[in-house]
C-alpha positions as CSV (number, residue, x, y, z in Angstrom):
1,M,0.0,0.0,0.0
2,V,1.3,3.5,-0.9
3,P,1.2,5.8,2.2
4,A,-1.1,8.8,1.9
5,S,1.9,11.2,2.1
6,S,3.9,9.8,-0.8
7,A,3.6,11.0,-4.4
8,P,0.3,12.7,-3.8
9,H,-0.4,14.0,-7.3
10,A,1.2,11.5,-9.7
11,A,-2.1,9.6,-10.1
12,H,-3.1,11.4,-13.3
13,A,0.1,10.6,-15.3
14,F,-1.6,7.6,-17.1
15,L,-4.7,9.5,-18.1
16,R,-5.3,10.0,-21.8
17,L,-8.4,11.9,-22.7
18,Q,-9.6,12.1,-26.3
19,R,-11.6,15.1,-27.4
20,G,-14.2,14.3,-30.1
21,A,-14.7,10.7,-28.8
22,P,-18.2,9.4,-28.4
23,A,-17.8,9.4,-24.6
24,T,-17.6,12.8,-22.8
25,L,-14.4,13.9,-21.2
26,A,-15.9,13.4,-17.8
27,A,-17.0,9.8,-18.7
28,Q,-13.5,9.0,-20.0
29,L,-12.0,10.3,-16.8
30,V,-14.4,8.2,-14.7
31,E,-13.7,5.0,-16.7
32,Q,-9.9,5.4,-16.7
33,L,-9.7,6.3,-13.0
34,R,-12.0,3.4,-12.0
35,R,-10.0,1.0,-14.1
36,A,-6.7,2.2,-12.5
37,V,-8.2,1.5,-9.0
38,L,-9.5,-2.0,-10.0
39,E,-6.2,-3.0,-11.5
40,G,-4.2,-1.8,-8.5
41,V,-2.4,1.1,-10.3
42,L,-4.1,3.3,-7.7
43,Q,-4.1,1.7,-4.3
44,P,-6.2,2.4,-1.2
45,D,-5.5,5.7,0.6
46,H,-3.6,7.1,-2.4
47,L,-4.0,10.9,-2.6
48,L,-5.5,12.3,-5.8
49,P,-5.1,15.9,-7.0
50,S,-7.8,18.3,-6.2
51,S,-10.4,18.9,-8.9
52,R,-8.9,22.3,-9.7
53,E,-5.4,20.9,-10.1
54,L,-6.6,17.9,-12.1
55,A,-8.5,20.2,-14.5
56,R,-5.5,22.5,-15.0
57,E,-3.1,19.7,-15.7
58,L,-5.4,17.9,-18.1
59,G,-6.5,21.0,-19.8
60,V,-10.2,20.5,-19.1
61,S,-12.8,22.6,-17.3
62,R,-13.1,22.3,-13.6
63,N,-16.7,21.2,-14.0
64,T,-15.5,18.1,-15.9
65,A,-13.1,17.2,-13.1
66,V,-15.8,17.8,-10.4
67,A,-18.3,15.7,-12.3
68,A,-15.9,12.8,-12.6
69,Y,-15.0,12.9,-8.9
70,E,-18.6,13.1,-7.9
71,A,-19.4,10.0,-10.0
72,L,-16.5,8.0,-8.6
73,A,-17.5,9.1,-5.0
74,A,-21.1,8.0,-5.7
75,D,-20.1,4.4,-6.4
76,G,-17.5,4.3,-3.6
77,T,-14.3,4.3,-5.8
78,I,-12.9,7.3,-4.1
79,V,-13.7,9.3,-0.9
80,V,-14.2,13.1,-1.3
81,R,-13.5,15.1,1.8
82,P,-14.3,18.8,2.5
83,R,-11.2,21.1,2.0
84,R,-8.9,18.0,1.6
85,A,-7.7,16.1,-1.4
86,P,-9.7,13.1,-2.5
87,V,-8.3,9.6,-1.7
88,V,-8.8,6.2,-3.2
89,A,-11.2,4.1,-1.2
90,H,-10.5,0.6,0.0
91,V,-11.6,-1.3,-3.1
92,P,-10.3,-4.8,-3.7
93,A,-8.3,-4.8,-6.9
94,R,-8.7,-7.3,-9.7
95,A,-6.0,-10.0,-10.2
96,G,-3.2,-9.1,-12.5
97,G,-2.6,-5.4,-11.5
98,Q,0.3,-3.9,-9.6
99,G,0.0,-5.1,-6.1
100,A,-3.5,-6.3,-6.9
101,A,-5.3,-8.5,-4.4
102,R,-5.5,-12.0,-6.0
103,V,-9.0,-13.2,-6.7
104,Q,-9.2,-17.0,-7.0
105,P,-10.9,-18.2,-10.1
106,A,-14.0,-20.2,-9.6
107,A,-13.4,-24.0,-9.5
108,A,-16.4,-24.6,-11.8
109,P,-19.1,-22.6,-13.6
110,P,-22.1,-21.4,-11.5
111,R,-24.4,-24.3,-10.8
112,L,-27.7,-24.4,-12.6
113,S,-30.9,-25.3,-10.8
114,R,-32.5,-28.7,-11.3
115,S,-35.3,-27.1,-13.3
116,A,-32.8,-25.3,-15.6
117,R,-30.9,-28.6,-16.2
118,R,-34.2,-30.3,-17.1
119,L,-35.0,-27.5,-19.5
120,A,-31.5,-27.6,-21.1
121,A,-32.0,-31.2,-21.9
122,V,-35.1,-30.3,-24.0
123,V,-33.2,-28.0,-26.4
124,P,-30.2,-29.7,-28.1
125,P,-27.1,-27.5,-28.6
126,D,-27.6,-27.3,-32.4
127,R,-31.2,-26.3,-32.0
128,L,-30.1,-23.6,-29.5
129,D,-27.6,-22.3,-32.0
130,A,-30.3,-22.0,-34.7
131,L,-32.5,-20.1,-32.3
132,L,-29.7,-17.7,-31.3
133,D,-29.1,-17.1,-35.0
134,S,-32.2,-15.0,-35.8
135,R,-31.4,-15.1,-39.6
136,A,-31.9,-18.9,-39.7
137,R,-35.6,-18.7,-38.8
138,S,-36.4,-16.6,-41.9
139,R,-35.1,-19.2,-44.3
140,P,-37.2,-21.9,-45.9
141,F,-38.4,-24.3,-44.3
142,G,-38.3,-22.4,-41.0
143,V,-41.2,-23.2,-38.7
144,G,-43.4,-21.0,-36.6
145,L,-43.4,-17.8,-38.6
146,P,-46.3,-16.2,-40.6
147,D,-45.7,-14.3,-43.8
148,L,-44.8,-10.8,-42.7
149,E,-45.4,-9.4,-46.2
150,L,-49.2,-10.1,-45.7
151,L,-49.5,-8.0,-42.5
152,P,-51.3,-4.7,-42.8
153,W,-48.5,-2.8,-41.1
154,R,-50.0,0.6,-41.6
155,I,-53.2,-0.3,-40.0
156,L,-51.4,-1.8,-37.0
157,E,-49.3,1.3,-36.8
158,R,-52.5,3.5,-36.8
159,C,-54.1,1.4,-34.1
160,L,-51.0,1.7,-31.9
161,A,-50.5,5.5,-32.5
162,R,-54.2,6.2,-31.8
163,R,-54.1,4.4,-28.5
164,F,-50.9,6.1,-27.5
165,R,-52.3,9.5,-28.2
166,S,-55.5,8.7,-26.2
167,M,-53.8,7.0,-23.3
168,S,-56.0,7.4,-20.2
169,A,-55.3,7.0,-16.5
170,E,-57.0,3.6,-16.7
171,G,-54.5,2.4,-19.3
172,A,-51.5,4.0,-17.7
173,L,-52.3,2.5,-14.3
174,H,-53.5,-0.9,-15.6
175,H,-52.8,-3.7,-13.2
176,D,-55.4,-6.5,-13.7
177,P,-53.4,-9.7,-13.8
178,R,-55.8,-11.1,-16.4
179,G,-55.0,-8.4,-18.9
180,A,-56.8,-5.4,-20.4
181,P,-60.6,-5.8,-20.3
182,L,-61.0,-4.4,-23.8
183,L,-58.7,-7.0,-25.4
184,R,-60.2,-9.8,-23.3
185,R,-63.6,-8.8,-24.7
186,A,-62.3,-8.7,-28.3
187,V,-60.6,-12.1,-27.9
188,L,-63.7,-13.6,-26.5
189,H,-65.9,-12.3,-29.3
190,H,-63.3,-13.6,-31.9
191,V,-63.0,-17.1,-30.4
192,A,-66.8,-17.4,-29.9
193,V,-67.4,-16.7,-33.6
194,A,-64.3,-18.5,-35.1
195,R,-64.0,-21.5,-32.7
196,G,-67.4,-21.8,-31.0
197,V,-66.0,-21.1,-27.5
198,R,-68.5,-20.5,-24.7
199,A,-67.2,-18.4,-21.8
200,T,-67.4,-15.0,-20.1
201,V,-64.9,-12.1,-20.2
202,D,-63.9,-12.9,-16.6
203,Q,-62.4,-16.2,-17.7
204,V,-60.1,-14.7,-20.3
205,F,-56.4,-14.1,-19.5
206,I,-54.0,-12.2,-21.8
207,T,-50.6,-13.9,-21.8
208,E,-47.1,-13.5,-23.3
209,G,-47.9,-15.8,-26.3
210,S,-49.0,-19.4,-26.0
211,Q,-45.8,-20.2,-24.1
212,G,-46.7,-17.7,-21.4
213,A,-50.1,-19.4,-21.1
214,L,-48.6,-22.9,-20.9
215,D,-46.1,-21.7,-18.2
216,L,-49.0,-20.3,-16.2
217,C,-51.0,-23.5,-16.6
218,C,-48.1,-25.6,-15.4
219,R,-47.4,-23.3,-12.4
220,S,-51.0,-23.3,-11.5
221,L,-51.8,-27.0,-11.9
222,L,-48.7,-29.2,-11.6
223,D,-46.6,-30.2,-8.6
224,P,-43.2,-31.9,-9.0
225,G,-43.7,-35.6,-9.8
226,D,-47.3,-35.1,-11.2
227,A,-48.0,-36.9,-14.5
228,A,-48.9,-34.8,-17.5
229,W,-50.0,-36.1,-20.9
230,V,-48.3,-34.6,-24.0
231,E,-48.8,-35.4,-27.6
232,D,-46.2,-37.6,-29.3
233,P,-44.9,-36.2,-31.5
234,G,-45.4,-32.7,-30.2
235,P,-43.7,-29.3,-29.7
236,L,-40.5,-29.0,-27.7
237,A,-41.7,-25.7,-26.0
238,L,-44.5,-27.6,-24.3
239,R,-42.2,-30.2,-22.9
240,A,-40.0,-27.4,-21.6
241,A,-42.9,-25.8,-19.7
242,V,-43.9,-29.2,-18.2
243,R,-40.4,-30.0,-17.1
244,M,-39.9,-26.6,-15.6
245,A,-42.8,-27.5,-13.2
246,G,-40.9,-30.7,-12.3
247,A,-43.8,-32.8,-13.7
248,R,-43.4,-36.2,-15.3
249,L,-43.9,-36.2,-19.0
250,V,-46.2,-39.0,-20.3
251,A,-45.9,-39.2,-24.1
252,V,-49.2,-40.2,-25.7
253,P,-49.1,-41.2,-29.4
254,V,-51.0,-39.3,-32.1
255,D,-52.5,-41.0,-35.1
256,E,-54.7,-39.8,-38.0
257,D,-57.6,-39.4,-35.5
258,G,-55.6,-37.4,-33.0
259,L,-54.5,-38.3,-29.4
260,R,-54.9,-42.0,-28.6
261,V,-56.7,-41.4,-25.3
262,H,-56.8,-45.1,-24.3
263,V,-53.0,-45.3,-24.5
264,G,-52.7,-42.2,-22.2
265,A,-55.2,-43.7,-19.8
266,R,-53.2,-46.9,-19.6
267,R,-49.8,-45.2,-19.1
268,A,-51.0,-42.6,-16.6
269,P,-54.6,-43.0,-15.6
270,R,-54.4,-40.4,-12.8
271,A,-52.5,-37.7,-14.7
272,R,-53.2,-34.2,-13.5
273,V,-53.2,-32.5,-16.9
274,A,-53.6,-33.5,-20.5
275,F,-52.0,-31.1,-23.1
276,V,-53.7,-31.6,-26.5
277,S,-54.2,-29.8,-29.8
278,P,-57.6,-31.0,-31.0
279,A,-57.9,-28.8,-34.1
280,Y,-54.3,-29.2,-35.3
281,A,-51.7,-31.4,-33.7
282,F,-48.1,-30.3,-34.3
283,P,-46.4,-31.4,-36.4
284,S,-48.7,-34.1,-37.9
285,G,-51.7,-31.9,-38.5
286,A,-54.0,-34.5,-37.2
287,R,-57.4,-33.4,-35.7
288,L,-59.1,-35.0,-32.8
289,T,-62.2,-36.7,-33.9
290,L,-65.5,-36.4,-32.1
291,P,-65.3,-39.9,-30.6
292,R,-61.8,-39.2,-29.3
293,R,-62.9,-35.9,-27.9
294,L,-65.7,-37.5,-26.0
295,E,-63.4,-40.2,-24.7
296,L,-60.9,-37.6,-23.6
297,L,-63.5,-35.6,-21.7
298,S,-64.9,-38.7,-20.1
299,W,-61.4,-39.7,-18.9
300,A,-60.8,-36.2,-17.5
301,G,-64.0,-36.2,-15.5
302,K,-63.2,-39.6,-14.0
303,A,-59.5,-38.7,-13.2
304,G,-60.3,-35.2,-11.9
305,A,-57.8,-33.9,-14.6
306,V,-57.7,-30.7,-16.5
307,I,-57.5,-30.6,-20.3
308,V,-55.3,-27.8,-21.7
309,E,-56.5,-27.3,-25.3
310,I,-53.7,-25.7,-27.3
311,D,-55.0,-24.0,-30.5
312,Y,-51.8,-23.1,-32.4
313,E,-53.1,-22.8,-35.9
314,G,-56.7,-24.2,-35.7
315,E,-58.0,-21.3,-37.8
316,L,-55.8,-22.2,-40.7
317,R,-57.9,-25.2,-41.9
318,F,-58.0,-25.6,-45.6
319,D,-60.8,-28.1,-46.1
320,G,-64.1,-26.9,-44.6
321,S,-64.6,-24.6,-41.6
322,P,-62.3,-24.6,-38.6
323,L,-63.1,-27.4,-36.2
324,P,-64.9,-26.2,-33.0
325,S,-63.0,-25.9,-29.8
326,L,-63.6,-28.4,-27.0
327,L,-65.2,-25.4,-25.2
328,G,-67.7,-25.3,-28.1
329,L,-69.1,-28.7,-27.4
330,D,-72.5,-28.5,-25.7
331,I,-71.7,-31.2,-23.1
332,E,-72.2,-30.9,-19.4
333,G,-69.0,-30.4,-17.5
334,V,-66.8,-29.3,-20.4
335,T,-66.3,-25.8,-19.2
336,D,-65.2,-27.1,-15.8
337,R,-62.4,-29.2,-17.2
338,V,-60.9,-27.3,-20.2
339,I,-58.5,-24.5,-20.5
340,H,-58.3,-23.1,-24.0
341,V,-55.0,-21.6,-25.1
342,G,-54.5,-19.4,-28.2
343,T,-51.8,-17.1,-29.7
344,F,-51.4,-14.3,-32.1
345,S,-47.8,-15.2,-32.8
346,R,-48.6,-17.5,-35.7
347,S,-51.3,-15.3,-37.3
348,L,-49.6,-11.9,-36.8
349,F,-45.9,-12.1,-35.7
350,P,-44.0,-13.7,-32.9
351,G,-42.5,-10.4,-31.7
352,L,-45.9,-9.3,-30.6
353,R,-45.8,-11.8,-27.8
354,L,-49.5,-11.8,-27.2
355,G,-51.7,-14.9,-26.5
356,F,-54.6,-15.8,-24.3
357,M,-56.1,-18.5,-22.2
358,I,-59.7,-19.1,-21.2
359,V,-59.9,-20.6,-17.7
360,P,-62.7,-22.6,-16.0
361,P,-64.8,-20.3,-13.7
362,A,-63.7,-22.3,-10.6
363,L,-60.0,-21.6,-11.4
364,V,-60.1,-17.9,-12.3
365,R,-59.3,-16.5,-8.9
366,A,-56.5,-19.1,-8.2
367,V,-54.9,-18.5,-11.6
368,A,-55.1,-14.7,-11.2
369,Q,-53.3,-15.1,-7.8
370,V,-50.5,-17.1,-9.4
371,R,-50.3,-14.6,-12.2
372,A,-50.2,-11.6,-9.8
373,A,-47.5,-13.2,-7.7
374,S,-45.2,-14.2,-10.7
375,T,-45.7,-12.1,-13.8
376,R,-47.8,-9.4,-15.3
377,S,-49.8,-9.1,-18.4
378,P,-48.1,-7.7,-21.6
379,P,-47.9,-4.0,-22.2
380,Y,-51.3,-2.2,-22.1
381,L,-50.6,-0.2,-25.3
382,L,-50.1,-3.4,-27.4
383,Q,-53.2,-5.0,-25.8
384,A,-55.3,-1.9,-26.6
385,A,-54.1,-1.6,-30.2
386,L,-54.7,-5.3,-30.8
387,A,-58.2,-4.9,-29.4
388,D,-59.0,-2.2,-31.9
389,F,-57.4,-4.3,-34.7
390,I,-59.8,-7.1,-33.9
391,D,-62.9,-5.0,-33.2
392,E,-62.6,-3.1,-36.5
393,G,-62.5,-6.3,-38.5
394,H,-58.9,-6.1,-39.7
395,F,-57.9,-9.3,-38.0
396,A,-60.6,-11.3,-39.6
397,R,-59.7,-9.9,-43.1
398,H,-56.1,-10.7,-42.5
399,L,-56.8,-14.3,-41.5
400,R,-58.7,-14.8,-44.7
401,K,-55.7,-13.6,-46.8
402,L,-53.3,-15.6,-44.7
403,K,-55.4,-18.8,-45.1
404,Q,-55.5,-18.3,-48.9
405,A,-51.8,-17.7,-49.2
406,T,-50.9,-20.6,-46.9
407,R,-53.1,-23.0,-48.8
408,R,-51.6,-21.9,-52.2
409,R,-48.0,-22.5,-50.8
410,R,-48.9,-25.9,-49.4
411,D,-50.2,-27.0,-52.8
412,L,-47.2,-25.6,-54.6
413,L,-44.7,-27.2,-52.3
414,L,-46.5,-30.6,-52.3
415,A,-46.5,-30.6,-56.1
416,E,-42.9,-29.7,-56.4
417,L,-41.8,-32.3,-53.8
418,G,-43.8,-34.9,-55.7
419,L,-41.6,-34.1,-58.8
420,V,-38.2,-33.9,-57.2
421,L,-38.1,-36.3,-54.3
422,P,-37.0,-39.9,-54.7
423,G,-39.9,-42.1,-55.7
424,A,-40.3,-43.9,-52.4
425,L,-40.7,-40.7,-50.4
426,R,-43.9,-38.7,-50.1
427,A,-44.7,-35.7,-48.0
428,R,-47.8,-35.9,-45.8
429,A,-50.3,-33.3,-46.9
430,P,-51.7,-31.4,-43.9
431,A,-55.4,-30.4,-43.8
432,G,-54.4,-27.1,-42.1
433,G,-51.6,-25.2,-40.5
434,S,-48.3,-24.1,-42.0
435,V,-46.0,-27.2,-41.7
436,L,-45.9,-30.6,-43.4
437,T,-43.9,-33.7,-42.5
438,L,-41.7,-35.8,-44.7
439,D,-41.0,-39.4,-43.5
440,L,-37.5,-40.7,-44.2
441,P,-36.5,-44.3,-44.6
442,A,-36.1,-46.3,-41.4
443,G,-32.7,-45.9,-39.9
444,S,-32.1,-42.5,-41.5
445,D,-30.4,-39.8,-39.4
446,D,-32.8,-36.9,-39.7
447,V,-30.6,-34.7,-37.4
448,A,-27.7,-35.2,-39.9
449,V,-30.0,-34.3,-42.8
450,V,-31.1,-31.1,-41.0
451,R,-27.5,-30.1,-40.5
452,A,-26.7,-30.8,-44.2
453,L,-29.7,-28.7,-45.2
454,A,-28.6,-25.8,-42.9
455,A,-25.1,-25.8,-44.6
456,R,-26.9,-25.2,-47.9
457,G,-29.1,-22.4,-46.6
458,V,-32.3,-24.4,-45.9
459,D,-33.9,-25.0,-42.5
460,A,-36.0,-27.9,-41.2
461,L,-36.7,-29.6,-37.9
462,P,-35.9,-33.3,-37.3
463,L,-39.1,-35.2,-36.6
464,S,-37.4,-37.6,-34.3
465,R,-36.8,-34.9,-31.7
466,S,-40.5,-34.1,-31.6
467,A,-41.3,-37.7,-30.6
468,G,-41.3,-39.0,-27.1
469,G,-38.7,-41.7,-27.8
470,S,-38.1,-45.1,-26.4
471,R,-39.0,-44.1,-22.8
472,S,-42.6,-43.7,-23.9
473,G,-42.6,-46.9,-25.9
474,T,-43.0,-44.9,-29.1
475,P,-40.3,-45.4,-31.8
476,C,-38.6,-42.2,-33.0
477,A,-39.5,-42.3,-36.6
478,P,-37.0,-40.3,-38.7
479,G,-38.4,-37.5,-40.8
480,L,-38.4,-33.7,-41.5
481,I,-40.8,-31.0,-40.3
482,L,-41.0,-28.3,-43.1
483,G,-42.6,-24.9,-42.6
484,F,-44.0,-23.2,-45.7
485,G,-46.4,-20.5,-44.5
486,A,-43.8,-17.7,-44.1
487,H,-41.8,-18.2,-47.3
488,A,-42.2,-16.8,-50.8
489,E,-43.1,-19.2,-53.5
490,P,-39.9,-19.0,-55.6
491,A,-37.9,-19.6,-52.4
492,L,-40.0,-22.6,-51.6
493,L,-39.3,-24.1,-55.0
494,D,-35.6,-23.5,-54.7
495,A,-35.5,-25.0,-51.2
496,A,-37.5,-28.1,-52.4
497,R,-34.9,-28.9,-55.0
498,T,-32.1,-28.4,-52.4
499,L,-34.0,-30.7,-50.0
500,A,-34.4,-33.4,-52.7
501,A,-30.6,-33.3,-53.4
502,V,-29.7,-33.6,-49.7
503,V,-32.2,-36.3,-49.0
504,S,-31.1,-38.3,-52.0
505,E,-27.4,-38.1,-50.9
506,A,-28.4,-39.2,-47.4
507,I,-30.4,-42.2,-48.6
508,G,-27.6,-43.2,-51.0
509,A,-25.0,-43.0,-48.2
510,G,-27.2,-45.1,-46.0
511,E,-27.7,-47.8,-48.6
512,R,-23.9,-48.0,-49.2
513,R,-23.3,-48.5,-45.5
């Protein structure tokens, strides 16, 4: 330690201020002095020049020196004393500086919680890399995106600007954990007309997309160790929400008639929750037939379970009208057992982060308490603007355009794949939604195929990673999940030809082995 009486004013010799730099002179001075303290160049009790002396020697105004000293004193780097020179405070220096106190490196990285480790196992490293690279999601056959070119951006902008200009005290102070009443009313009217949902405004919650709704369902309904049905194959994000709650995943297979309820009842007859997508199961596109719906509702009543109905893209049905929601069935007890989850991320854009859930009356207060204790509803301005967008009919018109464009792209892609794929391979035509699946020969490595496609500028998801795997007794059939709704038609055609070349190479390599 350097005594306070020695070399009192040599502390500024290393300072190098640059006029015209983005940072102000005062900010530069603060950063350089703080770094000198942390690196041990300036040690505790070292005297600094007065602000007047420092300003004169550096050729800056005294206000600059005073501002820098005040900032350093505020965070405890130096001690400023009346009518005396400032001194360096007792701040532990970082390792590596002159006389710096040695800080031992950590023996291991910070430990993750058990729930974090469970979640990390859901998302493979290569999938995380793709998510972190935002450019990858905009390439064919990226999944989960709508066509942004179809969005009426100016109308959305007008709705938002109008709400911002007319912001009231009610909006500025909004705190209802269920969300803004005006959007809850608009959502209820929309789902009542489009999906046949029967409920009241009090039952509607506005959430941060469908994932926010699923997280809230899991926090409200599941204890660690509880069994929860999930569709097999199904979305990874749903598994993440269930595992975050510490619940036990029970993979229930899906066939052309939807969830095989009797298999779920055999594997976990007393499951607490069943997560299903009756109108459009991802990624297969299967719909839950009426006999299966009745079977599911009957099981839930006997087991005392709750059904979480996830409506990802139920409105994008190409053949006939959209299928009614479970909450649209005129059956006694349905509204006591079903939570309906929807999202605007697929129909508008993911960055909006707005979704909703409709909760049974008996659960409204409990779910509101969980919501109030953990998170809040999305920004009021976005909710109000979206309510206007729905109420004024813009959303319904947009959905019609989106449905027409998505169907056209599905037909185009299916036709092109029929021409360019090897003869034994056929893509499964979905009756709705914005993805299709392509089964690969048994024994194929669909993860390797996805990596080969990514190297050529084409994205896809491996079907095997959406399946429950051997633990559920369901084989992981290899295949590809291809999104087509967000991509221009010429890009889809080019990507189809690239896909055919990569798949042909993979099949040929497999046969040679």
